[in-house]
Every structure is written in C-alpha cells, then in structure tokens.
DODOMAR-563738 format. One record per residue (C-alpha): residue number from 1; residue in three letters; x negated, y negated, z negated. Coordinates in Angstrom, 1 decimal, decimal comma, always signed. Layout:
BEGIN
R   num   residu        u        v        w
R   NUM      ALA        X        Y        Z
...
This chain:
BEGIN
R   num   residu        u        v        w
R     1      MET    -59,7    -84,8   -146,5
R     2      LEU    -59,9    -81,3   -143,9
R     3      GLU    -60,1    -84,2   -141,3
R     4      LYS    -62,9    -85,8   -143,2
R     5      CYS    -64,6    -82,7   -143,5
R     6      MET    -64,7    -81,9   -140,1
R     7      TRP    -65,7    -85,3   -139,0
R     8      ILE    -69,2    -84,3   -141,2
R     9      GLY    -69,5    -81,3   -139,3
R    10      ALA    -69,1    -82,2   -135,9
R    11      VAL    -72,0    -84,4   -136,8
R    12      THR    -74,1    -82,4   -138,6
R    13      ALA    -73,6    -80,0   -135,4
R    14      CYS    -74,3    -83,0   -133,1
R    15      THR    -77,4    -84,1   -134,9
R    16      ALA    -79,0    -80,1   -134,7
R    17      LEU    -78,1    -79,8   -131,1
R    18      PHE    -80,2    -82,9   -130,5
R    19      ALA    -82,7    -81,6   -132,7
R    20      ALA    -83,3    -78,8   -131,0
R    21      SER    -82,9    -80,1   -127,5
R    22      ALA    -85,7    -82,1   -128,3
R    23      LEU    -88,2    -78,8   -129,8
R    24      VAL    -87,0    -77,1   -126,6
R    25      GLU    -88,4    -80,0   -124,1
R    26      ALA    -91,6    -80,6   -126,0
R    27      GLN    -92,5    -77,0   -125,6
R    28      THR    -91,4    -76,6   -122,0
R    29      VAL    -92,9    -79,6   -120,1
R    30      PRO    -95,3    -78,1   -118,0
R    31      SER    -99,4    -79,2   -118,9
R    32      THR    -99,3    -78,3   -115,1
R    33      THR    -98,2    -79,4   -112,2
R    34      PRO    -97,0    -77,0   -109,6
R    35      THR    -99,9    -75,5   -107,3
R    36      THR    -97,4    -74,7   -103,9
R    37      ALA    -97,1    -76,9   -101,9
R    38      THR    -98,3    -80,0   -104,4
R    39      VAL   -101,3    -82,0   -104,5
R    40      PRO   -102,5    -82,4   -108,3
R    41      VAL   -101,9    -85,9   -109,8
R    42      SER   -105,4    -86,7   -110,2
R    43      ASN   -105,8    -86,3   -106,2
R    44      ALA   -102,4    -87,6   -105,3
R    45      VAL   -102,6    -90,9   -106,6
R    46      LYS   -106,5    -91,5   -104,7
R    47      ARG   -104,9    -91,5   -101,2
R    48      PRO   -101,4    -93,8   -101,8
R    49      ALA   -103,6    -96,2   -104,0
R    50      ALA   -106,5    -96,9   -101,5
R    51      ALA   -104,2    -97,0    -99,2
R    52      ALA   -103,6   -100,6   -100,4
R    53      GLN   -106,7   -101,4    -99,4
R    54      GLY   -107,1   -100,5    -95,9
R    55      SER   -107,2    -97,0    -95,6
R    56      ASP   -106,3    -94,9    -92,9
R    57      ASP   -102,5    -94,1    -93,8
R    58      ALA   -102,3    -98,2    -93,9
R    59      SER   -104,1    -98,5    -90,9
R    60      ASP   -101,6    -96,5    -89,5
R    61      TYR    -98,5    -98,4    -90,0
R    62      LYS    -96,9    -99,5    -86,8
R    63      ILE    -95,9   -103,2    -86,6
R    64      GLY    -92,0   -103,4    -86,5
R    65      SER    -90,0   -106,6    -85,3
R    66      GLN    -89,4   -108,7    -88,1
R    67      ASP    -92,3   -108,1    -90,1
R    68      LEU    -94,7   -110,9    -91,5
R    69      LEU    -98,3   -111,1    -90,8
R    70      ASP   -101,0   -113,0    -92,3
R    71      ILE   -103,1   -113,5    -89,8
R    72      SER   -106,5   -115,4    -90,3
R    73      VAL   -110,4   -115,8    -88,9
R    74      TYR   -113,4   -116,2    -90,5
R    75      GLY   -114,5   -119,5    -90,9
R    76      GLN   -111,7   -121,2    -88,7
R    77      ALA   -109,2   -122,8    -91,3
R    78      ASP   -107,2   -123,7    -88,4
R    79      PHE   -106,4   -120,7    -87,2
R    80      THR   -105,1   -119,1    -90,3
R    81      ARG   -101,5   -118,6    -90,7
R    82      THR    -98,7   -116,7    -91,4
R    83      VAL    -95,9   -115,6    -88,9
R    84      ARG    -93,2   -113,6    -88,5
R    85      VAL    -92,9   -110,6    -85,4
R    86      ASN    -89,6   -112,2    -83,5
R    87      SER    -86,7   -109,9    -82,2
R    88      ARG    -88,8   -109,2    -79,0
R    89      GLY    -91,9   -107,8    -80,9
R    90      LYS    -94,0   -110,7    -79,9
R    91      ILE    -96,0   -113,5    -82,3
R    92      SER    -97,4   -117,0    -80,5
R    93      LEU   -101,1   -118,1    -81,4
R    94      PRO   -102,0   -121,8    -80,6
R    95      LEU   -104,9   -121,4    -77,6
R    96      VAL   -103,8   -117,9    -78,1
R    97      GLY   -100,5   -117,3    -76,5
R    98      GLN    -97,9   -114,8    -77,2
R    99      ILE    -99,2   -111,3    -78,5
R   100      ASP    -97,1   -108,3    -78,2
R   101      THR    -97,1   -106,4    -81,6
R   102      VAL    -94,3   -103,7    -82,1
R   103      GLY    -95,9   -100,2    -81,9
R   104      LEU    -99,6   -101,6    -82,3
R   105      THR   -101,2   -101,5    -86,1
R   106      ALA   -102,9   -104,1    -87,5
R   107      LEU   -106,3   -103,4    -86,5
R   108      GLN   -105,2   -103,5    -82,6
R   109      VAL   -103,9   -106,6    -83,5
R   110      GLU   -107,4   -107,9    -85,0
R   111      ARG   -108,6   -107,2    -81,9
R   112      LEU   -106,2   -108,3    -79,4
R   113      ILE   -106,6   -111,5    -80,9
R   114      ALA   -110,5   -111,2    -80,9
R   115      ASP   -110,2   -110,8    -77,9
R   116      ARG   -108,4   -113,8    -76,6
R   117      LEU   -110,5   -116,3    -78,7
R   118      SER   -113,7   -114,8    -77,5
R   119      GLU   -113,2   -115,2    -73,9
R   120      ASN   -113,7   -119,2    -74,0
R   121      LEU   -113,5   -120,3    -78,1
R   122      LEU   -115,3   -118,4    -79,8
R   123      GLN   -118,5   -116,0    -80,2
R   124      ASN   -117,8   -112,4    -81,8
R   125      PRO   -115,0   -113,8    -84,2
R   126      GLN   -113,8   -112,0    -87,3
R   127      VAL   -110,1   -111,5    -87,1
R   128      THR   -108,0   -110,4    -90,1
R   129      VAL   -104,2   -109,2    -90,1
R   130      PHE   -102,5   -108,2    -93,1
R   131      VAL    -98,8   -106,8    -93,1
R   132      LYS    -97,4   -109,1    -95,7
R   133      GLU    -94,1   -107,9    -95,1
R   134      SER    -92,3   -104,9    -93,6
R   135      LEU    -88,7   -105,2    -92,9
R   136      SER    -88,6   -102,4    -89,9
R   137      ALA    -90,0    -99,7    -92,9
R   138      ARG    -88,0    -97,7    -95,3
R   139      PHE    -88,4    -95,5    -98,2
R   140      THR    -85,6    -92,9    -99,4
R   141      ILE    -85,1    -91,9   -103,4
R   142      GLU    -82,6    -89,6   -104,7
R   143      GLY    -81,8    -87,4   -107,5
R   144      ALA    -81,3    -88,6   -110,9
R   145      VAL    -81,9    -92,5   -110,5
R   146      GLY    -79,6    -95,3   -111,2
R   147      LYS    -78,7    -96,1   -107,2
R   148      PRO    -79,8    -93,5   -104,8
R   149      GLY    -80,2    -94,3   -101,2
R   150      VAL    -82,7    -96,0    -98,3
R   151      PHE    -84,4    -99,2    -99,2
R   152      PRO    -86,2   -101,8    -96,8
R   153      ILE    -90,7   -101,9    -97,6
R   154      SER    -90,6   -105,6    -98,5
R   155      GLY    -94,3   -106,3    -99,6
R   156      GLN    -96,1   -103,9   -101,3
R   157      VAL    -94,3   -101,3   -103,0
R   158      THR    -94,9    -98,4   -105,6
R   159      LEU    -94,0    -95,8   -107,2
R   160      LEU    -93,0    -97,7   -110,1
R   161      ARG    -91,4   -100,3   -108,2
R   162      ALA    -89,5    -98,0   -105,9
R   163      ILE    -87,7    -96,4   -109,2
R   164      ALA    -87,0    -99,8   -110,0
R   165      ILE    -85,4   -101,0   -107,0
R   166      ALA    -83,3    -97,6   -107,3
R   167      GLY    -81,8    -98,7   -110,8
R   168      GLY    -84,2    -96,9   -112,9
R   169      LYS    -84,2    -93,3   -114,0
R   170      GLY    -80,8    -91,9   -114,3
R   171      ASN    -79,5    -90,5   -117,6
R   172      LEU    -81,0    -87,2   -117,2
R   173      GLY    -84,1    -87,9   -114,9
R   174      ASP    -87,1    -86,1   -115,5
R   175      LEU    -89,8    -88,5   -115,0
R   176      SER    -93,2    -86,3   -115,2
R   177      ASN    -92,1    -84,3   -111,9
R   178      ILE    -91,7    -87,0   -109,6
R   179      LYS    -91,9    -85,7   -106,0
R   180      LEU    -93,0    -88,0   -103,0
R   181      PHE    -92,6    -86,0    -99,1
R   182      ARG    -94,4    -88,1    -96,6
R   183      THR    -95,4    -86,9    -93,2
R   184      LYS    -98,7    -87,7    -92,3
R   185      PRO    -99,8    -89,6    -88,9
R   186      ASP   -100,8    -86,2    -87,3
R   187      GLY    -97,2    -84,6    -87,9
R   188      ALA    -98,3    -82,9    -91,1
R   189      ALA    -95,7    -82,8    -94,6
R   190      GLU    -97,3    -83,7    -97,4
R   191      THR    -95,7    -83,2   -101,1
R   192      LEU    -97,3    -85,0   -103,9
R   193      THR    -96,5    -84,9   -107,4
R   194      PHE    -96,7    -87,4   -110,0
R   195      ASP    -95,5    -88,1   -113,8
R   196      ILE    -94,7    -91,8   -114,2
R   197      GLU    -95,6    -91,8   -118,1
R   198      LYS    -99,3    -91,1   -117,2
R   199      ILE    -99,1    -94,2   -114,5
R   200      ARG    -96,9    -96,2   -117,6
R   201      THR    -99,9    -95,7   -119,6
R   202      GLY   -102,6    -96,4   -116,7
R   203      GLU   -103,8    -93,1   -117,2
R   204      SER   -103,0    -92,5   -113,5
R   205      PRO   -102,7    -95,3   -110,6
R   206      ASP    -99,5    -96,3   -108,9
R   207      PRO    -99,1    -95,1   -105,9
R   208      VAL    -97,7    -97,4   -102,6
R   209      ILE    -95,4    -96,3   -101,0
R   210      MET    -95,1    -95,7    -97,0
R   211      ASN    -92,6    -96,0    -94,5
R   212      ASP    -90,4    -93,2    -94,1
R   213      ASP    -91,3    -91,6    -97,7
R   214      LEU    -89,0    -89,6    -99,4
R   215      ILE    -88,8    -89,7   -103,5
R   216      VAL    -87,3    -87,1   -105,6
R   217      VAL    -86,6    -87,5   -109,1
R   218      SER    -85,3    -84,5   -111,2
R   219      GLN    -83,2    -83,8   -113,4
R   220      SER    -84,4    -82,8   -116,9
R   221      ARG    -83,5    -78,8   -116,6
R   222      VAL    -83,2    -79,2   -120,7
R   223      ARG    -80,9    -81,5   -121,0
R   224      ALA    -78,7    -80,9   -118,1
R   225      ALA    -78,1    -77,3   -119,4
R   226      ILE    -77,1    -78,6   -123,0
R   227      LYS    -74,7    -81,4   -121,5
R   228      ASP    -73,0    -78,9   -119,2
R   229      SER    -72,6    -76,1   -122,5
R   230      VAL    -73,1    -76,6   -126,0
R   231      PHE    -73,2    -79,9   -126,5
R   232      ALA    -70,0    -80,9   -124,5
R   233      ASP    -67,7    -78,1   -126,0
R   234      VAL    -68,7    -79,4   -129,5
R   235      LEU    -68,0    -83,1   -128,5
R   236      SER    -64,3    -82,1   -127,5
R   237      ILE    -63,6    -79,9   -130,1
R   238      PHE    -64,8    -82,2   -133,0
R   239      ASN    -64,1    -86,0   -132,0
R   240      PRO    -65,8    -87,8   -134,8
R   241      PHE    -62,8    -90,6   -134,6
R   242      GLY    -59,9    -88,0   -134,8
R   243      PHE    -58,5    -89,6   -137,6
R   244      LEU    -58,0    -93,2   -136,2
R   245      ARG    -55,3    -91,2   -134,3
R   246      PRO    -52,0    -92,0   -135,9
C-alpha cells in the first residue's frame, strides 16, 4: 500500500512539474528577437530568399571542382546541357572547347562561354549558367540537433532542410531562436535570427543556406533547467515501477 501511494505521489509530482514548465515557457518566450548583432526575421529572410533567384549572394559563389552546372543558350537547344567540373577545374563544351571554371562565379562563366560563341558562331548569345549541385560548398550546424557536424551543400539547401539533414531538433532544442552566422563577400560578419515555427507556417520564407554558413540551434533554458534539477531528482527518488522489483 505504501509503495502504491509513493507511485501515485511520483506521478502527481511529475504532472505538476510538466504543467509548471509549460506555463513558464509560455511566459518567457521572447516576442521579439535580440537587437544586438542580429537582424529581425522579417528583414533577415529577404536576403537569403532572394539568393535563390540570383541575388548578390548567389552570384558571388565561386565554382569548385565537382560542381554540377546547368548551361543553356537562349534559342539554341543544342547547346543546352548539364556538365560537371572535372578534377582539374575545367568543363568541356562542343564548339567552345575547355573552359577553366574553378574560382569563377556563374556570371563570369556565362561571359566566357558567350565570348567563345560570339567569335564565330552566334551573334549576341544569351548564356545562362546555374550551379545545380555544389559539392565543394559546406555548411556547419551545431547545438541541440540530432547530428551536429559539417555537411555538403548538394542542390539548394534551405534552413529547414539543413536541420533535417542534421537529424532534426534535439530533445532540448529551441526552434524559436535559430542563429545563422555568415561571412559576406566583403569579409564582414553577419548574424541572422530565425523562428522555425514561423517558417513552417509560411509566415516567414525559408532562407537558403550559403557556403560556409554556421547554424546554431540553442537549448531551451527552461527545459534544460528542469531536466538538470528538480525533475531529475523527483524521478530518481520516486520510481513509478519500483513495485515491480523483487
């Protein structure tokens, strides 16, 4: 009878702790993002989202070895193809020959191909080069995720997809305060703050991850505090299955 009362008491205590933690979290979740060294979500998402559409960030990406490029020439289906940069940093196209691409931007490669085609073949060719797969680009994700580490950027990787690649949110992860650290082409450091729930509901766009981005998923302070203090102590004292012991 005494063991049964202890079991009921443990369940009651755990339920009260969970209810208290949920109430505290609801009251302590910040309604605005920090203003120090951060960019508000409404502004931060605009720059990465535009990158996928050919913004300055995307155009500044330097092509690397083993990258996969989609190349097309307007009105010339014979010149449209997908090629991979070889280990020497070159691509080869019919009637154009070999072109060194490593270290160049997609826009620079477009100009090189257009110059070659305009020499003897076409008048004012309109060339488009798109980096379809970037095996030389990497991003890093750390903190409260399933598998922190460094991952290659294959195709277009957004923030949601990056977290999924890293095994999803950890047990104590706080998805309302995701930090993204980025170095801009001019060398200046930039810190962006995102709320994953707003991205999931469509309230905010899903930003595109760029080369060398660092993503940090912070722990929920309330959940971590409860786990490391009262809650852990209660579970160690009151074992709900203690009555099963011989």
